N, C-alpha and C positions, 0 to 999 in steps of 0.2 A: 523586431522580435523576432524573425528568422535567423539573422544573424546569431542573437544568443542561444537559440536551440541547435544550430549547426555546432557552435563553439562547444555547449554543455556535451552534445551527442561525441564529439571529436574526444573530449576529457573523459567522458565515460568509455569511450573505446580504448584510450590510451590505460586507464586503469584497470580494464578487463585484460589488456595483453600486459599490464605487468603484472596483473594475478597469475594468468598463466606462466609466465617466465618463472616467477618467485617458486609456485608450485611444481615446476620441473627442476629448479634447482634444489628445491627441497627434497624432492625424490632422488637424485644424485647425492646430496649430503647423506641421506639416511641409509641409502648403499654402501657409500664409502665407510660410515662409521659401523656397519654390519660388519664389513669385511677387517676393518680395524678391530674391533671387539674380537673376531675369531683369530687374526693374526695374534692380539694379544694373549688369547688362552693359549695357542700352540707354543709362543715364546715362553708362557711361564711352565708350561708343562717340560718344554726342554731343560728349563733352568734348575727345576725341581731335579730331572733327573741330572743334570750335571752335577748340582749340588751332591746329591745323593751319591755318585760314583767318586766325587773327590773325598766325600766322607768316608768311604768304604777305603779309598786308596791312604788316607790317611792314619786310618787304624791298622794299616798293614806294614806303616814303617817303624822301624825300630825306635824304641823310645832313646832321647839322647842323655847319655850320663855326662853330667859335668861336674 
């Protein structure tokens, strides 16, 4: 009976350790996601600015006569 309780205690300790590990990993992934979302927003703004500049330059080009 004691052996069974010891084995159960070890298994519970393993589950607790895994839970802590997964919680830590989850926290890190949430931080990475937050950073990636912020980076995506910055890139989207830069793309929009680049598109606006290209459209402005395109309007300044003389029309081709063919």
